[in-house]
N, C-alpha and C positions, 0 to 999 in steps of 0.2 A: 689817244684809245687807252682806258685804264686796262689791266690787267685783270683778269678772272681768276680765283682761289678756290679751288674746289676741298673742302676737307668731309672725307667717310669715316667716323667712329663707330668701331665696333664694342658692340654689348650684345651679353645674353641675359635678360632677367629672367624671371619665373614666367610671367605673362605670354612666352611664344617670341615677341619680336625679337628679329635677327641684328638689326642694326639700325642707325639712324642717319640721316643722310643732310647736312646743311653744307645749301651753295653761297656761298660770300661774293658777290655779283657788285664790282662799286665801290668796294665797303660796305655794304648793308647787310646784313644776314638773312636769309630768306629761305623759308623750308620750304622743301617739295611737297606738293598735294599730296594727302593720303599719307605720310609719315607721322608717327606722334613723337613729336618733339621734347627731348628732355635734356636741355642744355645745362640742367645743374646736376644731373644724375651723377652718384658715384656707387659705384660698384660696391665699392670695400664697405663701407656704412651700410649698403643695403643688406648682402649677405652678412651681417653683424644681426643685424635684429631683426632679419630671419631666423637666423640661427639662434637667438635670447628667445623668440617666440615658438620656435619649436622645442626648446629647452624647455622652457615655462610648461609647454602643454607635458610631454613627458615626465617631467615632476609631478605634475595635476595625475596623472595616470596610474606611475607609481605609487602614488600617498594613496588613489582610491582601490588599486590593488591589494595594496598593505591593507585595507580598511577592512574590505570583503574576505581577507584571509585570517581576519582577528573574527570577525562574526564566524565566518565555517567554523572557526575553530571553538568557539561559544556552541554554536550549535552542536557540534559533535559533543561535546564535553557535558551540555545538555542531554544530548541523546544518550551518552554510557551512566550515564548517572541515572534516569527513567527505567532503563535496562537493569541497572542493579538495583533498583525500587522495587521493580519487579520480580527478579529473582529471587528477593529478600522476601517478598512477598507469599510465594510460591512456597518458598522454604517454613516459614513460619507455618501456612497453611497445610502442609502435610505434617508439617509437625507436630499440629493441633490436632489433624485426622487421624495420625498414628494415638495420639494421646487416647481418643475416647474409644477409638477401637481396643485399647488395653483396658482401658475402667470398664467399658460391655465386657471384656472377655473375663475380665476378674470377678465383677458382681456374679454374671454368669456362672462361673462355678463355684463362687460360694451361696449360691441360691437353694434352697431346701424344697423347691417346689418345681416338680421336672420341667411342668409347662412354664413356670417363670424362665427357665435358666433356658430351655428353647428358644424362647424369645429374645432375651440379650443376646443367643447366639443370631440369632438371624440380624438382630440389629447391627451385633459387630462386624456382619459380614458386608450387610448396605453398606457400613458406612467406610468399608476398607475397600468395597468396590467404587464407591463414588470416589475415594485417593486415587484408586489405579487409573479410574478415565480420564481423570487429571492430570495424572501422570502421561499417561498416554497421549491426550493433548498434546502436550508441549514437549515431549520426546524429542521431536522433530525437528526444536527450534534452532535456526539458525543453520540447517541443511540444506543444501543446492539442490536436489531431486526428491521426490516422493513417490515410492511404489504405491500407486494411492490404493489399486484392489485391496490390498492387502492390510493399509492403514486403515480402511475403511472396514474390512471385515473383522479386524481385531476391535476398534471402535465400536461398532453394533453388539459385537457377540456380549463385552463389558455391558453395555447396556440394556441389554434382554434379559442378562443374570441380576443385574439392580434395579430393575423394573418390578423383577416378578418379588411374590410375595414372600416366597421359602427360599432364595436366595439361590433359585436354580430357574435358566433359562426357558421358562414355559411361556413366555410372552415372545411369541414368534417376530421378529424381524429379517425379513427376507432382503439380503442384496443381490442383485444383479450390474454391478461394474467391469466395466471395459478395463482389457490391461493396458493401463498406461502409465507411461512416468511424467509427473505435476512438476513444473519449478516449484521449489517450498515455498515462494513468494504467495505460491495460487494454492497450493496442495493443502500447505499450514493453516490457512481462514476457513477453506473448503470445508477441512474438521470439524473447526468451531460452529461453521454452518449447519453441518448435517446433526452436531451436537445437540443444538438451541431446536432443531427444526423437529427432530426425534423426542426432545421434552416434551415442546409443546402437543407434539400428535399422542404424547400417551397421556398427557394431563386433561387435552381436549376431545381427542378422537377414542373410539371402540376397536377394537378386536386388533388384528395385526399391522404391521407399519413395513412399509415397502423403499428401500432405497434404492436408486438405481442410477446409475450414469451412462450416456449413450453419447454419441455423434450428433452434433446440430450442423446443417446444411446452411445456416445464415451465419450463427455466433460460432462457431466450434465445437462445444459441448453442451450438453443440457442435465444440469444433476440434479435431481429432483428427490423429496421424502414424501410420501403418501398413507391415509392412514383410513381404515374400512368405517371410520365412525362419521358423524353427522357433518352435511357442508355445511359450509362457512356461511355466515348472516347476509341476508342484502346488503349491498352498500359498502360490504367492510373493505378497509383502508388501511396495508400494513405501515401506511404512512403516519397515518392519523391515530395509529394506536401509541397508546403513554407504555407498555410494559418493557420492563431491560429486556426482556428474551427478544423481539421484535427489533428492539432499536439495536440490539446486536450484531441480528441477522444481516439490516441494513447496512449497519458500518460495515463488515464485513466483504458484503457484495459490492459495496461502492470502492471497498481495498481492492478491490480483482479486475475495479474496472467491469462489473457484469450487471447482469439486469436480472431483478427478480419479477416473477409472474405467478400468480397462483390459480386457480378455478378447481373444479368441480373433479375427481380423479376420472379414471377412463371409464370403470363401471356407473358414474354416475353417483354412486352411494356415499363414497368422500372426499375428502380433500388432498389435493395436491400442491406444495409449494416447488418450483422449479426455478433453479440460479441457471441463466446462460451466462457463458463465459469465453472467452478466446484461449 
């Protein structure tokens, strides 16, 4: 009778198998049922190959990360370049407006006709007010928080002066704004929206203009600009407007994640544009 030899080989590959048992009976190798045979398995070679694969993946991930960092650096540089171009354009615009004011003032002082001198003075004040509005709109660039009521009150006063024919705030702009501090990324675009809506209201409407900021049950806040003029024509669609002003409004509304609504004013005599935002 030939002796039986039992050999148990322990190993721990990543597939979770704990060991492999092979029974040698009468000189013949047999595998117990349910056990995966790996008679030629080399643990060292197996882990070396696994390490090589893992190292290759890490190298690929590091290269991808380096490429992404390069792309981000390029985008940051492009943004800085655009910001510099914007500041340069603003600076040149302010210089140009100041030059126009100086020329109008010089011509007004040199004019012999009192009426012509008065008109030139009004024109100089009007251009100076345009520069002031532009400067106020950009005065909060880069700030984290905007005290919105003060910001809008000052902006509307400047517009009232600019829109009046004699350089005095004869055109009334009513401001009803809640005391609220808004993030700069929201408050500054809202200032540009108000600027464009007031310009449109003065251009297409009549009478007084009102600016209101109040809480909204669903969206958070509602900023509206209304006038006493005629209502919008039937079928009016801001998205279909080709004018630059409405394009600017839609762009800034989208930037703050807001919603633009429009319709008749509460009294039914004018038009009200409302921006809902959080």
